[in-house]
C-alpha positions, 0 to 999 in steps of 0.5 A: 500500500502506498503512503500518501506524501502528505502523511509523514511517518517515522519509518521503521518498517525494516525489521532486519538490517538492510544493505543500502546502496546510495547511487547519486551523481556528485559529492554532496548529493547524498547529504543535500538530498537525504542526509537526515534519512541516511542518518536515521537509517544508520542509527536504526542499524542499516549499512549504507555505502555510496557510489557516486558517478562523478567526482564533482570537478565542475563545482568551480569557484574563485577559490577552487578554479581547477577541476582536477584539483577540485576532484581531490578536495571533494573526495576528501570532503565527501569522506568527512561528511560520510563519517559524520553520518556513519556511512561505510564505503564511498566509491566513484565511477569518475564519469565527467561531471555535467555530462553523465550519459544514460548510455547502454555502456554505463548501464551495463557497468552499473548493473555489474556493480549491483551484482557485485555488491548485492544491496537490499535497497537502492536509492538514487534521484528522480530521473524526471525533468522538473522545476522547483522553487529553488532549483531545476533538476540537474541533467546529471541527477536525471541521468543518474536516476535513469541509469540506476532505475534501468540497472535495477530493473530489468538489468541486475536481477535478470540473467538474460541481461549481460550473461557475460557478467554471470560467466565471470562469477557475478550473480543476479540480484534480489533488490527489494526496493528502489527509492528515488530522492529529490522528487516532486512525485513522492509516495512516501514522506519521512519525518526526520526532524530529529536528524536535521542537525546531523545532516547539517553537520555533514553538509558543512564538511562540503566547504568547497561548495557551500562557502562560509558555513555560518552564512550557509547555515543561516540561509538554510535555516531561513529556507527551512522556515519558509518551506516548513510544514505548519508543524515546523518539522523537517521531512524528506520525500521519496518515490518508493518502489517495492520490488520484492516483499 
Protein backbone atom coordinates (compact mmCIF):
# COMPACT_ATOMS: atom_id res chain seq x y z
CA UNK A 1 0.00 0.00 0.00
CA UNK A 2 1.36 3.42 -0.91
CA UNK A 3 1.74 6.04 1.80
CA UNK A 4 0.38 9.41 0.80
CA UNK A 5 3.02 12.10 0.53
CA UNK A 6 1.05 14.36 2.90
CA UNK A 7 1.16 11.75 5.66
CA UNK A 8 4.68 11.93 7.14
CA UNK A 9 5.84 8.88 9.04
CA UNK A 10 8.61 7.77 11.36
CA UNK A 11 9.99 4.99 9.19
CA UNK A 12 10.82 1.70 10.91
CA UNK A 13 9.45 -0.98 8.56
CA UNK A 14 12.65 -2.95 8.06
CA UNK A 15 12.97 -5.46 10.89
CA UNK A 16 16.35 -6.82 9.76
CA UNK A 17 19.47 -4.79 8.94
CA UNK A 18 19.45 -3.77 5.29
CA UNK A 19 22.36 -3.25 2.90
CA UNK A 20 21.60 0.12 1.30
CA UNK A 21 23.46 1.49 -1.71
CA UNK A 22 23.04 5.20 -2.47
CA UNK A 23 23.83 5.95 -6.14
CA UNK A 24 23.96 9.65 -6.95
CA UNK A 25 25.77 11.96 -9.33
CA UNK A 26 28.02 14.21 -7.24
CA UNK A 27 29.81 14.54 -3.92
CA UNK A 28 27.42 16.32 -1.53
CA UNK A 29 24.26 15.00 -3.29
CA UNK A 30 23.61 12.38 -0.56
CA UNK A 31 23.71 14.94 2.24
CA UNK A 32 21.68 17.56 0.36
CA UNK A 33 19.03 15.17 -0.95
CA UNK A 34 18.57 12.82 2.00
CA UNK A 35 21.19 13.35 4.70
CA UNK A 36 18.72 13.12 7.56
CA UNK A 37 17.23 9.88 6.24
CA UNK A 38 20.71 8.39 5.88
CA UNK A 39 21.49 9.30 9.49
CA UNK A 40 18.19 7.78 10.66
CA UNK A 41 18.70 4.53 8.77
CA UNK A 42 22.23 4.15 10.11
CA UNK A 43 21.02 4.75 13.66
CA UNK A 44 18.43 2.02 13.06
CA UNK A 45 21.26 -0.40 12.28
CA UNK A 46 21.28 -0.44 8.48
CA UNK A 47 24.53 -0.37 6.49
CA UNK A 48 24.88 2.36 3.89
CA UNK A 49 27.50 2.79 1.17
CA UNK A 50 27.76 5.47 -1.51
CA UNK A 51 28.50 5.05 -5.20
CA UNK A 52 28.92 8.48 -6.79
CA UNK A 53 29.06 8.70 -10.56
CA UNK A 54 31.32 11.78 -10.77
CA UNK A 55 33.90 13.49 -8.58
CA UNK A 56 32.30 16.91 -8.99
CA UNK A 57 35.05 18.68 -10.89
CA UNK A 58 32.71 21.34 -12.29
CA UNK A 59 31.69 22.70 -8.89
CA UNK A 60 34.18 25.50 -9.54
CA UNK A 61 34.54 28.81 -7.71
CA UNK A 62 37.08 31.61 -7.35
CA UNK A 63 38.69 29.69 -4.51
CA UNK A 64 38.66 26.38 -6.42
CA UNK A 65 39.23 27.19 -10.11
CA UNK A 66 41.00 23.94 -11.11
CA UNK A 67 38.72 21.00 -11.78
CA UNK A 68 41.31 18.23 -11.40
CA UNK A 69 42.46 19.62 -8.06
CA UNK A 70 38.85 20.09 -7.01
CA UNK A 71 38.21 16.37 -7.55
CA UNK A 72 40.65 15.57 -4.75
CA UNK A 73 39.18 18.23 -2.47
CA UNK A 74 35.64 17.00 -2.99
CA UNK A 75 36.59 13.39 -2.36
CA UNK A 76 38.11 14.39 0.99
CA UNK A 77 35.06 16.48 1.83
CA UNK A 78 32.70 13.64 0.92
CA UNK A 79 34.59 11.19 3.10
CA UNK A 80 34.39 13.62 6.03
CA UNK A 81 30.67 14.16 5.51
CA UNK A 82 30.05 10.43 5.24
CA UNK A 83 31.95 9.90 8.50
CA UNK A 84 29.64 12.35 10.29
CA UNK A 85 26.63 10.24 9.27
CA UNK A 86 28.32 6.85 9.78
CA UNK A 87 28.41 5.79 6.12
CA UNK A 88 30.68 2.91 5.10
CA UNK A 89 32.34 2.86 1.67
CA UNK A 90 32.37 5.84 -0.68
CA UNK A 91 33.27 4.86 -4.25
CA UNK A 92 33.26 6.68 -7.59
CA UNK A 93 32.78 5.93 -11.28
CA UNK A 94 34.60 9.16 -12.25
CA UNK A 95 32.28 9.94 -15.15
CA UNK A 96 32.58 13.53 -16.48
CA UNK A 97 30.79 15.94 -14.18
CA UNK A 98 27.94 17.64 -16.02
CA UNK A 99 27.92 15.11 -18.84
CA UNK A 100 26.70 11.81 -17.40
CA UNK A 101 25.13 9.80 -20.19
CA UNK A 102 22.40 7.21 -19.57
CA UNK A 103 24.15 5.05 -22.15
CA UNK A 104 23.99 1.29 -22.61
CA UNK A 105 27.65 1.04 -21.60
CA UNK A 106 27.12 2.96 -18.35
CA UNK A 107 24.01 0.91 -17.57
CA UNK A 108 26.00 -2.28 -18.12
CA UNK A 109 28.76 -1.04 -15.80
CA UNK A 110 26.27 -0.09 -13.10
CA UNK A 111 24.49 -3.45 -13.43
CA UNK A 112 27.81 -5.17 -12.77
CA UNK A 113 28.30 -3.06 -9.63
CA UNK A 114 24.88 -4.03 -8.32
CA UNK A 115 25.60 -7.69 -8.97
CA UNK A 116 28.94 -7.39 -7.20
CA UNK A 117 27.59 -5.52 -4.16
CA UNK A 118 24.20 -7.29 -3.79
CA UNK A 119 22.34 -4.49 -1.97
CA UNK A 120 18.90 -4.99 -0.47
CA UNK A 121 17.83 -1.37 -1.04
CA UNK A 122 19.00 1.02 -3.77
CA UNK A 123 18.49 4.79 -3.56
CA UNK A 124 19.04 7.29 -6.37
CA UNK A 125 17.49 10.51 -7.70
CA UNK A 126 14.38 11.25 -9.71
CA UNK A 127 15.01 10.89 -13.47
CA UNK A 128 12.25 13.35 -14.36
CA UNK A 129 12.73 16.88 -15.65
CA UNK A 130 11.14 19.32 -13.23
CA UNK A 131 11.36 22.84 -11.88
CA UNK A 132 11.28 23.61 -8.17
CA UNK A 133 11.13 26.91 -6.39
CA UNK A 134 14.87 26.85 -5.67
CA UNK A 135 16.32 24.72 -8.49
CA UNK A 136 15.96 22.86 -11.78
CA UNK A 137 16.60 19.13 -11.68
CA UNK A 138 20.21 18.87 -12.89
CA UNK A 139 20.83 16.74 -16.01
CA UNK A 140 23.34 14.63 -14.06
CA UNK A 141 20.69 13.95 -11.40
CA UNK A 142 18.25 12.84 -14.07
CA UNK A 143 20.85 10.66 -15.79
CA UNK A 144 21.96 9.07 -12.51
CA UNK A 145 18.36 8.24 -11.66
CA UNK A 146 17.63 6.76 -15.08
CA UNK A 147 20.81 4.68 -15.11
CA UNK A 148 20.09 3.36 -11.64
CA UNK A 149 16.45 2.57 -12.36
CA UNK A 150 17.32 0.65 -15.53
CA UNK A 151 20.23 -1.18 -13.92
CA UNK A 152 17.99 -2.26 -11.03
CA UNK A 153 15.12 -3.21 -13.34
CA UNK A 154 15.31 -5.08 -15.53
CA UNK A 155 19.09 -5.39 -15.58
CA UNK A 156 20.67 -6.68 -12.39
CA UNK A 157 18.10 -9.30 -11.47
CA UNK A 158 17.57 -10.83 -14.88
CA UNK A 159 20.06 -13.44 -16.12
CA UNK A 160 19.18 -12.57 -19.71
CA UNK A 161 20.98 -9.23 -19.33
CA UNK A 162 24.78 -9.24 -19.66
CA UNK A 163 25.26 -13.01 -19.25
CA UNK A 164 29.00 -12.49 -19.65
CA UNK A 165 28.95 -10.91 -16.16
CA UNK A 166 27.46 -14.09 -14.75
CA UNK A 167 30.01 -16.19 -16.62
CA UNK A 168 32.80 -14.44 -14.76
CA UNK A 169 31.25 -15.12 -11.36
CA UNK A 170 28.79 -12.32 -10.66
CA UNK A 171 25.27 -13.26 -9.56
CA UNK A 172 21.87 -11.80 -10.29
CA UNK A 173 20.44 -9.62 -7.53
CA UNK A 174 17.36 -9.70 -5.34
CA UNK A 175 16.98 -5.98 -4.75
CA UNK A 176 13.91 -5.46 -2.60
CA UNK A 177 13.25 -1.74 -3.01
CA UNK A 178 14.21 1.25 -5.15
CA UNK A 179 13.90 4.74 -3.63
CA UNK A 180 14.15 7.96 -5.66
CA UNK A 181 15.14 11.10 -3.76
CA UNK A 182 14.77 14.76 -4.77
CA UNK A 183 11.39 14.08 -6.31
CA UNK A 184 8.31 16.18 -6.95
CA UNK A 185 6.26 13.00 -7.21
CA UNK A 186 6.70 11.35 -3.78
CA UNK A 187 4.66 8.49 -2.40
CA UNK A 188 6.39 8.42 0.97
CA UNK A 189 7.40 11.27 3.26
CA UNK A 190 9.67 10.67 6.24
CA UNK A 191 9.65 12.73 9.40
CA UNK A 192 13.39 13.11 10.00
CA UNK A 193 13.22 16.20 12.19
CA UNK A 194 15.43 14.56 14.80
CA UNK A 195 18.25 14.32 12.26
CA UNK A 196 18.21 17.87 10.88
CA UNK A 197 21.32 18.91 12.83
CA UNK A 198 23.48 15.90 11.97
CA UNK A 199 22.54 16.39 8.31
CA UNK A 200 23.68 19.97 8.64
CA UNK A 201 26.91 18.98 10.34
CA UNK A 202 27.62 16.67 7.41
CA UNK A 203 26.75 19.30 4.82
CA UNK A 204 29.20 21.75 6.39
CA UNK A 205 32.04 19.36 5.51
CA UNK A 206 31.50 20.30 1.84
CA UNK A 207 33.33 23.59 2.31
CA UNK A 208 34.32 23.97 -1.35
CA UNK A 209 30.64 24.08 -2.32
CA UNK A 210 28.87 25.89 0.50
CA UNK A 211 31.22 28.81 1.17
CA UNK A 212 31.08 30.36 4.62
CA UNK A 213 29.49 27.76 6.95
CA UNK A 214 27.77 30.36 9.15
CA UNK A 215 26.14 32.11 6.20
CA UNK A 216 25.20 28.76 4.70
CA UNK A 217 23.52 27.64 7.91
CA UNK A 218 21.64 30.92 8.27
CA UNK A 219 20.36 30.71 4.69
CA UNK A 220 19.17 27.13 5.09
CA UNK A 221 17.51 27.78 8.42
CA UNK A 222 15.63 30.67 6.81
CA UNK A 223 14.69 28.48 3.86
CA UNK A 224 13.51 25.77 6.21
CA UNK A 225 11.25 28.26 8.00
CA UNK A 226 9.85 29.46 4.68
CA UNK A 227 9.06 25.98 3.40
CA UNK A 228 8.37 24.05 6.62
CA UNK A 229 5.05 22.42 7.21
CA UNK A 230 2.74 24.10 9.69
CA UNK A 231 4.05 21.79 12.41
CA UNK A 232 7.60 23.11 11.90
CA UNK A 233 9.07 19.64 11.35
CA UNK A 234 11.60 18.56 8.70
CA UNK A 235 10.63 15.99 6.09
CA UNK A 236 12.43 14.22 3.27
CA UNK A 237 10.41 12.93 0.33
CA UNK A 238 10.89 9.88 -1.88
CA UNK A 239 9.32 7.81 -4.61
CA UNK A 240 9.46 4.28 -3.21
CA UNK A 241 9.08 1.20 -5.40
CA UNK A 242 8.76 -2.15 -3.61
CA UNK A 243 10.13 -4.82 -5.93
CA UNK A 244 10.08 -7.80 -3.57
CA UNK A 245 8.23 -8.47 -0.34
